[in-house]
N, CA, C and O atoms as CSV, one atom per row, in Angstrom:
chain,resi,resn,atom,element,x,y,z
A,1,GLN,N,N,0.776,-0.768,0.177
A,1,GLN,CA,C,-0.145,-0.117,-0.140
A,1,GLN,C,C,0.865,0.933,0.196
A,1,GLN,O,O,1.682,0.910,1.117
A,2,VAL,N,N,0.662,1.894,-0.743
A,2,VAL,CA,C,1.047,3.405,-0.860
A,2,VAL,C,C,0.670,4.459,-0.787
A,2,VAL,O,O,-0.122,4.993,-1.563
A,3,ASN,N,N,1.286,5.038,0.366
A,3,ASN,CA,C,0.475,6.128,0.691
A,3,ASN,C,C,1.114,7.891,0.804
A,3,ASN,O,O,2.115,8.100,1.489
A,4,LEU,N,N,0.544,8.832,0.203
A,4,LEU,CA,C,0.830,10.222,-0.102
A,4,LEU,C,C,0.111,10.910,0.568
A,4,LEU,O,O,-0.898,11.359,0.024
A,5,ASP,N,N,0.417,11.272,2.167
A,5,ASP,CA,C,-0.252,12.226,3.038
A,5,ASP,C,C,0.539,13.415,3.759
A,5,ASP,O,O,1.339,13.440,4.694
A,6,MET,N,N,-0.126,14.569,2.776
A,6,MET,CA,C,0.326,16.183,3.493
A,6,MET,C,C,2.008,15.918,2.679
A,6,MET,O,O,3.047,15.919,3.340
A,7,ILE,N,N,1.972,15.731,1.328
A,7,ILE,CA,C,3.137,15.750,0.674
A,7,ILE,C,C,3.734,17.133,-0.146
A,7,ILE,O,O,4.756,17.229,-0.826
A,8,GLY,N,N,2.694,18.168,0.184
A,8,GLY,CA,C,3.191,19.379,-0.564
A,8,GLY,C,C,3.750,20.720,-0.008
A,8,GLY,O,O,3.901,21.800,-0.579
A,9,ARG,N,N,4.114,20.193,1.765
A,9,ARG,CA,C,5.126,21.366,1.902
A,9,ARG,C,C,6.224,21.253,2.049
A,9,ARG,O,O,6.789,20.162,1.976
A,10,SER,N,N,6.988,22.687,2.371
A,10,SER,CA,C,8.458,22.517,2.257
A,10,SER,C,C,8.820,23.094,3.410
A,10,SER,O,O,7.853,23.426,4.096
A,11,LYS,N,N,10.160,23.395,3.988
A,11,LYS,CA,C,10.731,24.155,5.098
A,11,LYS,C,C,11.281,25.650,4.087
A,11,LYS,O,O,12.140,25.727,3.209
A,12,GLN,N,N,10.411,26.644,4.647
A,12,GLN,CA,C,11.247,27.702,3.895
A,12,GLN,C,C,12.126,28.806,4.722
A,12,GLN,O,O,12.150,29.127,5.910
A,13,PRO,N,N,13.048,29.371,3.220
A,13,PRO,CA,C,14.029,29.935,4.594
A,13,PRO,C,C,14.008,30.802,5.443
A,13,PRO,O,O,13.333,31.714,4.965
A,14,GLY,N,N,14.260,31.003,6.176
A,14,GLY,CA,C,13.884,32.272,7.459
A,14,GLY,C,C,13.174,31.925,7.955
A,14,GLY,O,O,13.087,32.707,8.902
A,15,ASP,N,N,12.281,31.035,8.090
A,15,ASP,CA,C,11.192,30.364,9.021
A,15,ASP,C,C,11.437,30.049,9.907
A,15,ASP,O,O,12.084,29.003,9.965
A,16,GLN,N,N,10.969,30.965,11.530
A,16,GLN,CA,C,11.724,31.001,12.628
A,16,GLN,C,C,10.436,29.742,13.623
A,16,GLN,O,O,10.561,29.188,14.715
A,17,ASN,N,N,9.322,29.716,12.612
A,17,ASN,CA,C,8.392,29.063,13.940
A,17,ASN,C,C,8.216,27.652,14.097
A,17,ASN,O,O,7.860,26.738,13.353
A,18,ARG,N,N,8.687,27.784,15.676
A,18,ARG,CA,C,8.864,25.995,16.148
A,18,ARG,C,C,7.991,24.998,15.375
A,18,ARG,O,O,8.577,24.070,14.817
A,19,ARG,N,N,6.785,25.075,15.289
A,19,ARG,CA,C,5.876,24.465,14.471
A,19,ARG,C,C,6.224,24.240,13.165
A,19,ARG,O,O,5.865,23.089,12.918
A,20,ASN,N,N,6.783,24.779,12.100
A,20,ASN,CA,C,7.030,24.386,11.018
A,20,ASN,C,C,8.845,23.720,11.117
A,20,ASN,O,O,9.309,23.216,10.094
A,21,ALA,N,N,9.465,23.771,12.028
A,21,ALA,CA,C,10.813,23.069,12.256
A,21,ALA,C,C,11.108,21.781,11.755
A,21,ALA,O,O,12.182,21.602,11.180
A,22,ASP,N,N,10.393,20.969,11.879
A,22,ASP,CA,C,10.611,19.681,11.069
A,22,ASP,C,C,10.406,19.375,9.547
A,22,ASP,O,O,10.643,18.294,9.008
A,23,LEU,N,N,9.912,20.542,8.926
A,23,LEU,CA,C,9.111,20.146,7.709
A,23,LEU,C,C,10.188,19.880,6.920
A,23,LEU,O,O,11.244,20.411,7.264
A,24,SER,N,N,10.189,18.929,5.577
A,24,SER,CA,C,11.214,18.544,5.232
A,24,SER,C,C,11.681,19.659,3.912
A,24,SER,O,O,10.822,20.446,3.513
A,25,GLU,N,N,12.668,19.667,3.462
A,25,GLU,CA,C,13.388,20.665,2.640
A,25,GLU,C,C,12.893,20.247,1.164
A,25,GLU,O,O,12.606,19.109,0.793
A,26,PRO,N,N,12.859,21.483,0.378
A,26,PRO,CA,C,12.222,21.310,-1.042
A,26,PRO,C,C,12.828,19.839,-2.113
A,26,PRO,O,O,12.189,19.305,-3.020
A,27,ASP,N,N,13.610,19.635,-1.843
A,27,ASP,CA,C,14.272,18.824,-2.512
A,27,ASP,C,C,14.036,16.943,-1.443
A,27,ASP,O,O,14.558,15.871,-1.749
A,28,GLU,N,N,13.026,17.255,-0.158
A,28,GLU,CA,C,13.234,15.763,0.558
A,28,GLU,C,C,11.843,15.352,0.623
A,28,GLU,O,O,10.807,15.762,0.100
A,29,ILE,N,N,12.135,14.436,1.408
A,29,ILE,CA,C,10.475,13.676,1.470
A,29,ILE,C,C,10.739,12.503,2.378
A,29,ILE,O,O,11.414,11.513,2.093
A,30,TYR,N,N,9.993,12.798,3.732
A,30,TYR,CA,C,9.920,11.454,4.569
A,30,TYR,C,C,9.510,10.401,4.085
A,30,TYR,O,O,8.519,10.253,3.370
A,31,VAL,N,N,10.701,9.135,4.673
A,31,VAL,CA,C,9.323,8.200,3.688
A,31,VAL,C,C,9.646,6.999,5.455
A,31,VAL,O,O,10.617,6.921,6.207
A,32,ILE,N,N,7.947,6.122,5.447
A,32,ILE,CA,C,8.150,6.019,6.610
A,32,ILE,C,C,7.558,4.749,6.167
A,32,ILE,O,O,6.688,4.791,5.297
A,33,GLY,N,N,7.922,3.646,6.654
A,33,GLY,CA,C,7.318,2.097,6.371
A,33,GLY,C,C,8.359,1.060,6.081
A,33,GLY,O,O,8.264,-0.106,6.463
A,34,PRO,N,N,9.834,1.773,5.054
A,34,PRO,CA,C,10.751,0.349,4.696
A,34,PRO,C,C,11.366,-0.249,5.871
A,34,PRO,O,O,11.574,-1.450,6.045
A,35,LYS,N,N,11.704,0.952,6.858
A,35,LYS,CA,C,12.703,-0.163,7.949
A,35,LYS,C,C,11.906,-0.484,8.995
A,35,LYS,O,O,12.428,-1.090,9.931
A,36,LEU,N,N,10.112,-0.061,9.069
A,36,LEU,CA,C,9.313,-0.776,10.094
A,36,LEU,C,C,8.561,-1.812,9.560
A,36,LEU,O,O,7.990,-2.556,10.357
A,37,ALA,N,N,8.442,-2.017,8.317
A,37,ALA,CA,C,7.527,-2.981,8.047
A,37,ALA,C,C,7.759,-3.410,6.617
A,37,ALA,O,O,7.277,-4.506,6.331
A,38,SER,N,N,8.362,-2.801,5.723
A,38,SER,CA,C,8.346,-3.102,4.218
A,38,SER,C,C,9.646,-2.913,3.557
A,38,SER,O,O,9.771,-1.948,2.803
A,39,PRO,N,N,10.820,-3.875,3.785
A,39,PRO,CA,C,11.984,-3.443,3.105
A,39,PRO,C,C,12.267,-3.445,1.960
A,39,PRO,O,O,13.074,-2.723,1.375
A,40,ASP,N,N,11.418,-4.509,1.442
A,40,ASP,CA,C,11.014,-4.478,-0.209
A,40,ASP,C,C,10.600,-3.489,-0.658
A,40,ASP,O,O,11.069,-3.044,-1.705
A,41,LEU,N,N,9.605,-2.869,0.011
A,41,LEU,CA,C,9.382,-1.864,-1.025
A,41,LEU,C,C,10.470,-0.378,-0.608
A,41,LEU,O,O,10.503,0.499,-1.471
A,42,GLY,N,N,11.001,-0.238,0.214
A,42,GLY,CA,C,12.228,0.672,0.192
A,42,GLY,C,C,13.650,0.163,-0.383
A,42,GLY,O,O,14.596,0.928,-0.196
A,43,LYS,N,N,13.836,-0.747,-0.894
A,43,LYS,CA,C,14.308,-1.218,-2.192
A,43,LYS,C,C,14.277,-0.684,-3.133
A,43,LYS,O,O,15.163,-0.030,-3.683
A,44,VAL,N,N,13.032,-0.938,-3.504
A,44,VAL,CA,C,12.857,-0.305,-5.151
A,44,VAL,C,C,13.061,1.141,-5.006
A,44,VAL,O,O,13.934,1.798,-5.571
A,45,LEU,N,N,12.060,1.622,-4.094
A,45,LEU,CA,C,12.180,3.165,-3.978
A,45,LEU,C,C,13.601,3.503,-4.357
A,45,LEU,O,O,13.698,4.076,-5.442
A,46,GLU,N,N,14.891,3.242,-3.608
A,46,GLU,CA,C,15.820,3.435,-3.695
A,46,GLU,C,C,16.434,2.941,-4.721
A,46,GLU,O,O,17.468,3.537,-5.022
A,47,GLN,N,N,16.160,2.089,-5.332
A,47,GLN,CA,C,16.491,2.171,-6.836
A,47,GLN,C,C,16.331,3.062,-7.858
A,47,GLN,O,O,17.146,3.612,-8.600
A,48,VAL,N,N,15.016,3.115,-7.762
A,48,VAL,CA,C,13.709,4.175,-8.562
A,48,VAL,C,C,14.539,5.465,-8.360
A,48,VAL,O,O,15.032,6.008,-9.348
A,49,ASN,N,N,14.728,6.019,-7.021
A,49,ASN,CA,C,14.935,7.488,-6.970
A,49,ASN,C,C,16.457,7.265,-7.491
A,49,ASN,O,O,16.597,8.152,-8.334
A,50,THR,N,N,17.626,6.554,-7.419
A,50,THR,CA,C,18.693,6.964,-7.822
A,50,THR,C,C,18.528,6.946,-9.407
A,50,THR,O,O,19.075,7.918,-9.927
A,51,GLN,N,N,18.054,6.282,-10.090
A,51,GLN,CA,C,17.847,6.388,-11.722
A,51,GLN,C,C,16.947,7.404,-12.045
A,51,GLN,O,O,16.889,7.525,-13.269
A,52,TYR,N,N,15.938,8.489,-11.218
A,52,TYR,CA,C,15.345,9.417,-11.788
A,52,TYR,C,C,15.512,10.692,-11.063
A,52,TYR,O,O,16.367,11.432,-11.550
A,53,LEU,N,N,14.850,11.156,-9.932
A,53,LEU,CA,C,15.149,12.645,-9.740
A,53,LEU,C,C,15.407,12.544,-8.326
A,53,LEU,O,O,14.655,13.089,-7.519
A,54,ARG,N,N,16.453,11.862,-7.961
A,54,ARG,CA,C,17.078,11.679,-6.698
A,54,ARG,C,C,16.560,13.073,-5.585
A,54,ARG,O,O,16.913,14.233,-5.372
A,55,LEU,N,N,15.685,12.257,-5.162
A,55,LEU,CA,C,14.778,12.982,-4.039
A,55,LEU,C,C,15.684,12.787,-2.441
A,55,LEU,O,O,16.209,11.674,-2.397
A,56,ARG,N,N,15.825,13.245,-1.761
A,56,ARG,CA,C,16.501,13.214,-0.449
A,56,ARG,C,C,15.390,12.443,0.330
A,56,ARG,O,O,14.337,12.999,0.643
A,57,LEU,N,N,15.622,11.342,0.586
A,57,LEU,CA,C,14.791,10.243,1.214
A,57,LEU,C,C,15.296,10.356,2.751
A,57,LEU,O,O,16.476,10.155,3.041
A,58,ASN,N,N,14.300,10.696,3.723
A,58,ASN,CA,C,14.434,11.300,4.977
A,58,ASN,C,C,13.987,9.970,5.812
A,58,ASN,O,O,12.775,10.111,5.978
A,59,SER,N,N,14.313,9.003,6.288
A,59,SER,CA,C,13.958,7.918,7.319
A,59,SER,C,C,13.375,8.278,8.817
A,59,SER,O,O,12.641,7.628,9.561
A,60,ARG,N,N,14.152,9.906,9.002
A,60,ARG,CA,C,13.596,9.854,10.551
A,60,ARG,C,C,12.583,9.499,11.341
A,60,ARG,O,O,12.725,9.158,12.515
A,61,TYR,N,N,11.339,9.573,10.638
A,61,TYR,CA,C,10.448,8.922,11.480
A,61,TYR,C,C,10.122,7.556,11.408
A,61,TYR,O,O,9.449,7.075,12.320
A,62,ASP,N,N,10.605,6.644,10.183
A,62,ASP,CA,C,10.407,5.362,10.045
A,62,ASP,C,C,11.405,4.279,11.272
A,62,ASP,O,O,12.366,3.564,10.988
A,63,ASP,N,N,10.713,4.506,12.753
A,63,ASP,CA,C,11.528,4.614,13.653
A,63,ASP,C,C,10.158,4.125,14.947
A,63,ASP,O,O,9.360,4.924,15.438
A,64,PRO,N,N,10.229,2.629,15.248
A,64,PRO,CA,C,9.067,2.051,16.219
A,64,PRO,C,C,9.367,3.596,17.676
A,64,PRO,O,O,8.445,3.765,18.475
A,65,HIS,N,N,10.366,4.310,17.771
A,65,HIS,CA,C,10.453,4.954,19.107
A,65,HIS,C,C,10.423,6.446,18.378
A,65,HIS,O,O,11.227,7.242,18.863
A,66,ASP,N,N,9.735,6.861,17.450
A,66,ASP,CA,C,9.351,8.040,16.965
A,66,ASP,C,C,8.172,8.892,17.952
A,66,ASP,O,O,6.964,8.676,17.863
A,67,PRO,N,N,8.834,9.959,18.959
A,67,PRO,CA,C,8.033,10.521,19.846
A,67,PRO,C,C,6.556,10.785,19.203
A,67,PRO,O,O,5.608,10.809,19.987
A,68,GLU,N,N,6.280,11.013,17.597
A,68,GLU,CA,C,5.123,11.749,17.009
A,68,GLU,C,C,4.458,10.244,16.946
A,68,GLU,O,O,3.295,10.191,17.347
A,69,HIS,N,N,4.990,9.142,16.539
A,69,HIS,CA,C,4.228,7.834,16.361
A,69,HIS,C,C,3.885,7.916,14.973
A,69,HIS,O,O,3.038,7.117,14.572
A,70,LEU,N,N,4.371,8.711,14.184
A,70,LEU,CA,C,3.671,8.952,12.741
A,70,LEU,C,C,3.454,7.934,12.070
A,70,LEU,O,O,2.485,8.131,11.337
A,71,TYR,N,N,4.104,6.408,11.896
A,71,TYR,CA,C,4.054,5.380,11.713
A,71,TYR,C,C,2.203,4.932,11.733
A,71,TYR,O,O,1.570,4.496,10.772
A,72,TYR,N,N,1.769,5.160,12.873
A,72,TYR,CA,C,0.815,4.915,13.489
A,72,TYR,C,C,-0.442,5.582,13.071
A,72,TYR,O,O,-1.546,5.080,13.280
A,73,ARG,N,N,-0.248,6.791,12.441
A,73,ARG,CA,C,-1.179,7.774,12.135
A,73,ARG,C,C,-2.267,8.138,11.272
A,73,ARG,O,O,-3.103,9.041,11.320
A,74,SER,N,N,-1.998,7.032,10.325
A,74,SER,CA,C,-2.183,7.789,8.629
A,74,SER,C,C,-2.437,6.348,8.075
A,74,SER,O,O,-1.988,5.277,8.485
A,75,ASP,N,N,-3.255,6.605,7.059
A,75,ASP,CA,C,-3.840,5.262,6.756
A,75,ASP,C,C,-3.551,4.137,5.895
A,75,ASP,O,O,-4.267,3.283,5.373
A,76,HIS,N,N,-2.435,4.341,5.887
A,76,HIS,CA,C,-1.523,2.675,5.557
A,76,HIS,C,C,-1.630,2.248,6.503
A,76,HIS,O,O,-1.676,1.047,6.234
A,77,TYR,N,N,-1.754,2.382,8.029
A,77,TYR,CA,C,-1.569,1.576,9.186
A,77,TYR,C,C,-2.469,0.279,9.441
A,77,TYR,O,O,-2.197,-0.706,10.127
A,78,ASN,N,N,-3.644,0.561,8.679
A,78,ASN,CA,C,-4.576,-0.531,8.962
A,78,ASN,C,C,-3.990,-1.746,7.849
A,78,ASN,O,O,-4.316,-2.930,7.939
A,79,TYR,N,N,-3.224,-1.290,6.978
A,79,TYR,CA,C,-3.346,-2.382,6.117
A,79,TYR,C,C,-1.686,-2.822,6.433
A,79,TYR,O,O,-1.287,-3.751,5.730
A,80,ALA,N,N,-0.882,-2.358,7.227
A,80,ALA,CA,C,0.552,-2.615,8.237
A,80,ALA,C,C,0.043,-4.048,9.023
A,80,ALA,O,O,0.688,-5.091,9.128
A,81,ARG,N,N,-1.379,-3.739,9.556
A,81,ARG,CA,C,-1.623,-4.001,10.738
A,81,ARG,C,C,-1.961,-5.519,10.539
A,81,ARG,O,O,-2.168,-6.320,11.450
A,82,LYS,N,N,-1.987,-5.843,8.861
A,82,LYS,CA,C,-2.857,-7.095,8.266
A,82,LYS,C,C,-1.380,-7.592,7.721
A,82,LYS,O,O,-1.510,-8.629,7.070
A,83,GLY,N,N,-0.453,-7.286,7.779
A,83,GLY,CA,C,1.088,-7.572,7.108
A,83,GLY,C,C,0.968,-7.214,5.609
A,83,GLY,O,O,1.316,-8.110,4.840
A,84,ILE,N,N,0.575,-6.163,5.115
A,84,ILE,CA,C,0.622,-5.997,3.834
A,84,ILE,C,C,1.750,-4.724,3.771
A,84,ILE,O,O,1.627,-3.743,4.505
A,85,PRO,N,N,2.769,-4.855,2.883
A,85,PRO,CA,C,3.999,-4.185,2.525
A,85,PRO,C,C,3.478,-2.291,2.452
A,85,PRO,O,O,2.636,-2.146,1.565
A,86,VAL,N,N,3.721,-1.339,2.970
A,86,VAL,CA,C,3.666,-0.471,3.121
A,86,VAL,C,C,4.529,0.608,2.949
A,86,VAL,O,O,5.717,0.457,3.233
A,87,ILE,N,N,4.101,1.720,2.511
A,87,ILE,CA,C,5.371,2.960,2.473
A,87,ILE,C,C,4.322,4.285,2.137
A,87,ILE,O,O,3.380,4.506,1.375
A,88,PHE,N,N,4.991,4.926,3.058
A,88,PHE,CA,C,4.289,6.070,3.734
A,88,PHE,C,C,5.150,7.287,3.145
A,88,PHE,O,O,6.334,7.264,3.483
A,89,PHE,N,N,4.733,8.394,2.282
A,89,PHE,CA,C,5.273,9.633,2.097
A,89,PHE,C,C,4.800,10.882,2.759
A,89,PHE,O,O,3.601,11.152,2.817
A,90,PHE,N,N,5.722,11.640,3.253
A,90,PHE,CA,C,5.154,12.747,4.142
A,90,PHE,C,C,6.359,14.170,4.248
A,90,PHE,O,O,7.589,14.182,4.314
A,91,SER,N,N,5.472,15.121,4.230
A,91,SER,CA,C,6.559,16.231,3.885
A,91,SER,C,C,6.837,16.818,5.674
A,91,SER,O,O,7.558,17.787,5.910
A,92,GLY,N,N,6.309,16.233,6.488
A,92,GLY,CA,C,6.621,16.959,8.057
A,92,GLY,C,C,5.402,17.823,8.109
A,92,GLY,O,O,4.838,18.469,7.226
A,93,LEU,N,N,5.047,17.597,9.873
A,93,LEU,CA,C,4.385,18.755,10.503
A,93,LEU,C,C,4.676,19.887,10.554
A,93,LEU,O,O,5.811,20.362,10.589
A,94,HIS,N,N,3.118,20.724,10.569
A,94,HIS,CA,C,3.576,21.917,10.027
A,94,HIS,C,C,2.402,23.101,11.155
A,94,HIS,O,O,1.318,22.697,11.578
A,95,GLU,N,N,2.838,24.235,11.384
A,95,GLU,CA,C,1.777,25.368,11.884
A,95,GLU,C,C,0.288,25.398,11.384
A,95,GLU,O,O,-0.543,26.143,11.903
A,96,ASP,N,N,-0.065,24.366,10.128
A,96,ASP,CA,C,-1.154,24.668,9.194
A,96,ASP,C,C,-1.878,23.527,9.773
A,96,ASP,O,O,-3.105,23.605,9.729
A,97,TYR,N,N,-1.219,22.216,10.445
A,97,TYR,CA,C,-1.870,21.067,10.586
A,97,TYR,C,C,-3.179,20.583,10.983
A,97,TYR,O,O,-3.322,20.224,12.151
A,98,HIS,N,N,-4.169,20.521,10.162
A,98,HIS,CA,C,-5.463,20.232,10.954
A,98,HIS,C,C,-6.277,21.669,10.922
A,98,HIS,O,O,-7.306,21.790,11.587
A,99,ARG,N,N,-5.771,22.739,10.127
A,99,ARG,CA,C,-6.224,24.168,10.989
A,99,ARG,C,C,-6.913,24.878,9.810
A,99,ARG,O,O,-6.454,24.336,8.805
A,100,PRO,N,N,-7.595,25.613,9.529
A,100,PRO,CA,C,-8.069,26.128,8.452
A,100,PRO,C,C,-7.195,27.302,7.720
A,100,PRO,O,O,-7.482,27.831,6.647
A,101,SER,N,N,-6.193,27.554,8.451
A,101,SER,CA,C,-5.047,28.303,7.548
A,101,SER,C,C,-4.303,27.708,6.947
A,101,SER,O,O,-3.264,28.335,6.740
A,102,ASP,N,N,-4.348,26.368,6.386
A,102,ASP,CA,C,-3.759,25.306,5.465
A,102,ASP,C,C,-4.279,26.070,3.740
A,102,ASP,O,O,-5.155,25.590,3.020
A,103,HIS,N,N,-3.835,26.743,3.572
A,103,HIS,CA,C,-4.338,27.335,2.436
A,103,HIS,C,C,-3.091,26.802,0.852
A,103,HIS,O,O,-1.937,26.377,0.907
A,104,VAL,N,N,-3.731,26.999,-0.030
A,104,VAL,CA,C,-3.243,26.440,-1.336
A,104,VAL,C,C,-1.922,27.139,-1.697
A,104,VAL,O,O,-1.133,26.397,-2.283
A,105,GLU,N,N,-1.579,28.157,-1.523
A,105,GLU,CA,C,-0.839,29.064,-1.943
A,105,GLU,C,C,0.573,28.424,-1.087
A,105,GLU,O,O,1.667,28.407,-1.652
A,106,LYS,N,N,0.409,27.958,0.198
A,106,LYS,CA,C,1.536,27.425,0.557
A,106,LYS,C,C,1.903,26.001,0.433
A,106,LYS,O,O,2.448,25.432,1.378
A,107,ILE,N,N,1.595,25.284,-0.861
A,107,ILE,CA,C,2.314,24.348,-1.188
A,107,ILE,C,C,3.256,24.747,-2.031
A,107,ILE,O,O,3.272,25.792,-2.682
A,108,ASP,N,N,4.337,23.573,-1.997
A,108,ASP,CA,C,5.209,23.862,-3.032
A,108,ASP,C,C,5.116,22.662,-4.236
A,108,ASP,O,O,5.623,21.541,-4.207
A,109,PHE,N,N,4.297,23.285,-5.299
A,109,PHE,CA,C,3.897,22.653,-6.577
A,109,PHE,C,C,4.972,21.746,-6.891
A,109,PHE,O,O,4.741,20.548,-7.058
A,110,ASP,N,N,6.438,22.359,-7.008
A,110,ASP,CA,C,7.448,21.554,-7.568
A,110,ASP,C,C,8.050,20.303,-6.647
A,110,ASP,O,O,8.706,19.372,-7.114
A,111,LYS,N,N,7.731,20.450,-5.389
A,111,LYS,CA,C,8.156,19.588,-4.554
A,111,LYS,C,C,7.014,18.431,-5.079
A,111,LYS,O,O,7.320,17.332,-5.542
A,112,MET,N,N,5.672,18.929,-4.902
A,112,MET,CA,C,4.411,17.962,-5.168
A,112,MET,C,C,4.836,17.006,-5.954
A,112,MET,O,O,4.899,15.792,-5.760
A,113,ALA,N,N,5.289,18.021,-7.380
A,113,ALA,CA,C,5.302,17.020,-8.645
A,113,ALA,C,C,6.432,15.683,-8.702
A,113,ALA,O,O,6.327,14.516,-9.081
A,114,LYS,N,N,7.846,16.716,-7.968
A,114,LYS,CA,C,8.889,15.292,-7.742
A,114,LYS,C,C,8.736,14.235,-6.970
A,114,LYS,O,O,9.231,13.111,-7.054
A,115,VAL,N,N,8.076,14.653,-6.286
A,115,VAL,CA,C,7.524,13.560,-4.841
A,115,VAL,C,C,6.715,12.598,-5.504
A,115,VAL,O,O,7.007,11.427,-5.266
A,116,THR,N,N,5.311,12.915,-6.657
A,116,THR,CA,C,4.435,12.010,-7.356
A,116,THR,C,C,4.597,11.611,-8.358
A,116,THR,O,O,3.862,10.773,-8.882
A,117,ARG,N,N,5.916,12.266,-9.037
A,117,ARG,CA,C,7.127,11.400,-10.155
A,117,ARG,C,C,7.693,10.321,-10.006
A,117,ARG,O,O,7.981,9.497,-10.874
A,118,THR,N,N,7.984,10.259,-8.216
A,118,THR,CA,C,9.004,9.542,-7.988
A,118,THR,C,C,8.083,8.253,-7.417
A,118,THR,O,O,8.524,7.106,-7.348
A,119,VAL,N,N,7.070,8.549,-7.121
A,119,VAL,CA,C,5.890,7.261,-6.656
A,119,VAL,C,C,5.702,6.922,-7.676
A,119,VAL,O,O,6.314,5.862,-7.811
A,120,PHE,N,N,5.023,7.262,-8.860
A,120,PHE,CA,C,4.575,6.729,-10.039
A,120,PHE,C,C,5.566,6.033,-10.717
A,120,PHE,O,O,5.200,4.966,-11.210
A,121,GLY,N,N,6.846,6.387,-10.887
A,121,GLY,CA,C,8.066,5.271,-11.083
A,121,GLY,C,C,8.181,3.951,-10.000
A,121,GLY,O,O,8.680,2.900,-10.404
A,122,LEU,N,N,7.735,4.067,-8.739
A,122,LEU,CA,C,7.902,3.430,-7.621
A,122,LEU,C,C,6.752,2.666,-8.307
A,122,LEU,O,O,7.159,2.122,-9.334
A,123,VAL,N,N,5.677,2.491,-8.108
A,123,VAL,CA,C,4.476,1.513,-8.320
A,123,VAL,C,C,4.426,1.288,-9.857
A,123,VAL,O,O,3.624,0.430,-10.227
A,124,TRP,N,N,5.172,1.937,-10.829
A,124,TRP,CA,C,5.544,0.981,-12.156
A,124,TRP,C,C,6.182,-0.060,-12.199
A,124,TRP,O,O,6.021,-1.169,-12.708
A,125,THR,N,N,7.083,0.530,-11.482
A,125,THR,CA,C,8.293,-0.643,-11.101
A,125,THR,C,C,7.871,-2.026,-10.522
A,125,THR,O,O,8.041,-3.181,-10.911
A,126,LEU,N,N,7.161,-1.383,-9.278
A,126,LEU,CA,C,6.119,-2.867,-8.833
A,126,LEU,C,C,5.316,-3.459,-9.727
A,126,LEU,O,O,5.262,-4.663,-9.980
A,127,ALA,N,N,4.668,-2.552,-10.219
A,127,ALA,CA,C,3.576,-3.768,-11.226
A,127,ALA,C,C,4.525,-4.495,-12.600
A,127,ALA,O,O,4.085,-5.447,-13.245
A,128,GLU,N,N,5.558,-3.997,-12.813
A,128,GLU,CA,C,6.338,-4.483,-13.838
A,128,GLU,C,C,6.863,-6.007,-13.325
A,128,GLU,O,O,6.782,-6.961,-14.099
A,129,GLN,N,N,7.455,-6.175,-11.839
A,129,GLN,CA,C,8.049,-7.098,-11.414
A,129,GLN,C,C,7.258,-8.133,-11.188
A,129,GLN,O,O,6.044,-8.035,-11.009
A,130,GLU,N,N,8.114,-9.532,-11.181
A,130,GLU,CA,C,7.315,-10.791,-11.709
A,130,GLU,C,C,6.811,-10.950,-10.242
A,130,GLU,O,O,5.685,-11.433,-10.125
A,131,GLU,N,N,7.507,-10.602,-9.066
A,131,GLU,CA,C,7.141,-11.279,-7.658
A,131,GLU,C,C,6.678,-9.900,-6.957
A,131,GLU,O,O,7.079,-8.769,-7.231
A,132,ARG,N,N,5.664,-10.309,-5.914
A,132,ARG,CA,C,5.011,-9.270,-5.257
A,132,ARG,C,C,6.189,-8.858,-4.104
A,132,ARG,O,O,7.013,-9.712,-3.776
A,133,PRO,N,N,6.223,-7.388,-3.460
A,133,PRO,CA,C,6.973,-7.519,-2.262
A,133,PRO,C,C,6.238,-8.575,-1.293
A,133,PRO,O,O,5.077,-8.956,-1.151
A,134,ALA,N,N,7.747,-8.922,-0.567
A,134,ALA,CA,C,7.097,-9.914,0.671
A,134,ALA,C,C,6.327,-9.044,1.669
A,134,ALA,O,O,6.483,-7.907,2.113
A,135,ARG,N,N,5.077,-10.422,1.920
A,135,ARG,CA,C,4.386,-9.793,3.268
A,135,ARG,C,C,5.267,-9.520,3.986
A,135,ARG,O,O,6.449,-9.789,3.773
A,136,VAL,N,N,4.696,-8.775,5.227
A,136,VAL,CA,C,5.699,-8.761,6.380
A,136,VAL,C,C,4.862,-9.173,7.840
A,136,VAL,O,O,3.677,-9.498,7.759
A,137,LYS,N,N,5.342,-9.147,8.755
A,137,LYS,CA,C,4.832,-9.193,9.990
A,137,LYS,C,C,4.328,-8.366,10.480
A,137,LYS,O,O,4.900,-7.399,10.983
A,138,PRO,N,N,2.851,-8.605,10.436
A,138,PRO,CA,C,1.745,-7.575,11.027
A,138,PRO,C,C,2.287,-6.671,12.204
A,138,PRO,O,O,2.799,-6.977,13.281
A,139,ALA,N,N,1.908,-5.078,11.444
A,139,ALA,CA,C,2.536,-4.029,12.551
A,139,ALA,C,C,1.722,-4.275,14.220
A,139,ALA,O,O,0.519,-4.525,14.294
A,140,GLN,N,N,2.334,-4.190,15.061
A,140,GLN,CA,C,1.615,-4.078,16.150
A,140,GLN,C,C,1.261,-2.698,16.960
A,140,GLN,O,O,0.568,-2.740,17.977
């Protein structure tokens, strides 16, 4: 299961707001799932990314001890609980998270396009493979 959730924001130069401190950079995206549940998906993503747009793939939140528990907080988690391989792309929490102030003009469309193109390459490559990614131990 491939999940793209909140992939359009980037850290802005000079932004001192602490609620934006963990936003990813314009050429970076957080990837959650390969270390926790889906090493096969992670390997394919690395191959696709190396051959294509070369985004910085940040695994900071792909950790069972992540204090934000982001792995457990999005749509992919119910698939992971059933042992289905998952990978989650995320640009980071920000000051407008779940607020009416989250306006379209704050989206980094160039970044969003790079991420979606990379994910397209991932999904295309997975579809062309002879074998599916291995099922994993269900997430706890």
